[in-house]
N, C-alpha and C positions, 0 to 999 in steps of 0.2 A: 504494500500500500504506500502511495507516495505521500510526501509531506503535505501536499495540497488536500489530499483525501483524508488525512489524519493530522489536522493542524495542531500546533502547540498553542494552548489557550492560557492567557493570563487574565485573571478576574480581579478587578480593583473594588474592594468592598465585600465584607462577609456578612451582609444582612440577608433578609429574606430572598431577594432577587439574586444576589451573588451566590448563595447556597444552591438555589434552584438551577442556575446556569452550570455550576460545578457538577452537580449530580447528573445532569444531562450529558455533559461532555465526558465525564468519567464512565458513565454507562455505555457510551459509544467507544470507549477504549482510547480516548484522546488524552495526551499529557496535559495536566492542569497545574497552574500555580495560582495561589491566592495571596493578595496583598491586603493587609488590614493593620492600621496603626494601633488599634485597641487590642492588647494581648488577650483580655478576657473574652472579647467577641471572637477572636481568632480561635481560641480553644473550644469555645461553644460551637463554632461553625464546623469544626472537624467532626464532632459528634453528630451534628445535624445533617451534614452531607452524607455521612455514612448511613444514617437512618433512611435518607431519601434514596440513596443508591439501592439499599436493600428492598425498599418499596418497589422500585423500578424492576428489580430482578423478580420479586414476587409476582408482579403483574405480567411477567413474560416480555418486558420491553427492554431488557438488558441481559446479556449473558453473565451468569454468576462468576465463572472463572475469570473472564476478561475484566469484569467490573471490580472484583476484589483485588486483582493484580494491579489494575490502574489506580485504585484507591490507595493501595499501599505505597504508591509512588507520588501521591499528592504532595506538592511543595507548598508550604505556608511560611509566612514571615512578615517582617516589618521593613524589609528592604525592597523598595520599588525597583531598583536596578536588577536585583536577582530575579524578581518576578517577571519582568517584561523583556529582558535583553535578548531572549531568543524566541519570543512569541510571534506567531503569525497573526493571531486574532487577539486583540486586547479589548476586553469588555469592561467598560466603566459602569459600576453599579452603586454609585453614591446616592445619598438622599437628594431631593429636588432643590438644590441650591446652585444657582447659575455661577456665582462667584467661586464656590468651592470646586466645581467641575472645571471651570476655566483655569484655575490655578493648577489643578492636576494635569491638564493637557500641556501647560507650560513646562511642567516637570517631565512629562512623558516624552515629548518630541526629541529632546537631545539624547535620550538613552534607548529609545525603541528602534527596532530595525526599520530601515527605509521602506521596506516592502510590507511592513505590518499594517493591518487595517484596524482602526479604532472605532468601536461602536459605543454609543451611549444607550443605557437602558431607561432613559428618562420617559416619563409618562406624558409630559406635556410641553417641555421646553423645545423651542424651535432649533433645528440644526444650524441655521444661519446665525443665531445668537450664541450657541454653544461653541462654534468654531470661528468666532469673530477674530480671535487672536492666534488661531492655529496657523502655522507656517506651511503645512501640507494639507489643506482642506480637501484635496482630492482623495485622501485616504480616510476620510471621516464620514460617518452617517449614524443615524439613530436606528437601533434595533430594540424595540420595546416589547417585552413579553407580558402576558397577563400572569397573575398569581393565583394559584401556585404554578411556578414556571414549569416544573417537570410534568404537570398534568395537562394544562391548557395549551393547545398547540399553536394558536395564532400568535404571530409576532409582527408588529407594525414595523415596516422597513421604510424609513423616511430619509432620502438623500438630502444633502445640503446643496446649495447652489452650484458648488464646484466639484461635487463628488464624481469620481471616475466611474463610468458605466461598468468597467471590468470589476471594480470593487463591489458594486451592487450585486453583480452576478456571482461573485465569490461568496458573499454573505448569504445570498439566496440559496446557493448550493449547500453550504455548511448547515444552514438551518434545515434544509430538506433532509440531509443525512441524519440530523438529530431528531427527525420525525416531526419537525415543526411545519407550520403552514405560513410561509411569509406572504404578507400583503404589502406590495410595493406601492407607495404613494407617488402620484404624478407631481404633486407639489406639497410643500409644507403648510400646515394649518395648526393653530393653537389647540393643543389637546388631542391631536390626531383624530381617530374615530372612536377608539375604545373609551377614553376619558370623557369625550363629549357626550356619548350615549349614556355612560354611567352617571355623569353629572345631571343630565336631563331627567333620567328615570328616578335617580335618588332624590332630586329636589321635589318631584311630585309625591314620592313616598313620604318624605318629611312633611310635606304640606298636608297630606291626609291624616298623619299622626297629630299634627298641631291643631287641626280642625276637629279632632275627636271622631273622625269618620271610622277609623279602624285601628286596632292595636298593631304593634310592630310585627308580631309573629303571624298575624292574619294577612298582612300585606305581603310578607315574604312568601307565605304559602300560596297566595293567589298568583303571584308572579312566577314562582318556581314551577307550579303545576299548571300554569296557563300559558301566557305568551312566551315564557322562556323555553318551554318544551317545543312550541311551534317554531320559534326562532332557531333553536338548536337543530331542528330538522331541516329547515329550508331558508332561514333568514327572514327578516321582517317584510321586505318588499315581495319576495316570492310567496310568502305565506298569505299575503292579502290577495295576490293574483290567483293562487290556488283556491282561496276561499270563495272566489266568484265563480270558478268553474269555467269550462270551455265555452259556454254559451255567451259569456260576457266579453264583448270587444274591449280591448284595452283603452281605446280612445273614448269609450263611454264610461268604463269602470273608473278610471283614474279621476276624471273631473267630478263624478258623483261621490266618490269616496273622499276626495279633497273637501268637497262641500260639507260632508258630515264631520270631518276633522276640524274644519274652521269653527264650527259651532262648539266643539269640545275645547279647542285651543283657547277660546275666549274665557273659559273658566279655569284654566290651568294656572299653576303658580307662576307669578311674574317677578317675585322678589329676587334680589341678587345677593343679599346679606341676611344673616340671622342675628337677632339681638341676643345678648347674654342670657336673658330670661328664657327665650325660645330654645336656646342651646341646652340650658338646664332641663327644660321640659322634655326635650328629645333624649337626653342622656338618661333621665329617669325612666322613660318609656322603654329604651333599649335594655337597660339593666333589669327591668321587670320581666322582660321576655327571655333574656339569655344569660343573666348573671350566674356564674358557676357551671355553665353548661358547655364551655368552649371545647374541652376534649371530646365530649360526645358529639358535638356539632361537626368538629373537624373530621372525626372518624366517618360519620355518615356522609359528609360532603365528599371526602376522598373516594369512598366506595362508590358513590353515585357517579362521580366524574370519570372514574376508570371505565365504567360500563358505557356511559354516554359517549365518551371519546372514541372507544373502539367502534361503535356503530357509526358515529358521525363521520369519522375520517376514512372509513373503508367504503361507505356507500355514497359519499358526496359526489354528485354528478360533475363530469368534466365541463369546463367552460366551452 
């Protein structure tokens, strides 16, 4: 296997997203190094990555022998130079702080290989802002995964204004090898698609809680067992088209449905900020629904996701 087919991966940041990326790469048998300045986080990350790799093996998505051997070679430390000096793919997985990310890129460029590709896991920062001070912007782009990274296959791939097309294709290939589904954007937009949809839906969920229409767990159940299932099977726009059936012409259906939506849009939440009092009310409602139940919820979520993903990724129709 060539170096391109089995790239050396350096991950900057040992949080939730960094651990997910590491588990995926290790499960594929790729050499991985993790850089983290906080020693406590680093030690915790090693245990977490091992747990996630074992989960991938248990789901049949990684070979046990390959995964355990690669995991034994995981490099961790607080030296940025040692982490990235031989990396083909450098994955930045820091918190959403533009200044901190830019400072990291300033440190990275002098020590990374000229051929290395740098991707940011940011959920909403624009590539043009992230690489504003980068000297080699053609080697930079956003590759944002959903959480949990090792379960949810979609990755938003957002090139910067100067990103080399070959780099986009390399990242697309690597993601595909990892079993991911890369969605390549034609141009950047604040929040990409995932964060924008999540923010829109979440605002309406909060609105219904604050109005006293439904409890938190009822809202979650309604979405999880209603539109979320339909969207997982075919996406929101295809779901609406299928709901109308073959008899409805699209040029008749869309204007009619838009008219229905316009009436509903008028009553949707319009606010852009929540007061401190409203935030306290929301926190109290969430605690009432889920306090002390996170381990149970995580186990159920992961079990469901593994089943959903197997069906969704194997049966999804080609474009």
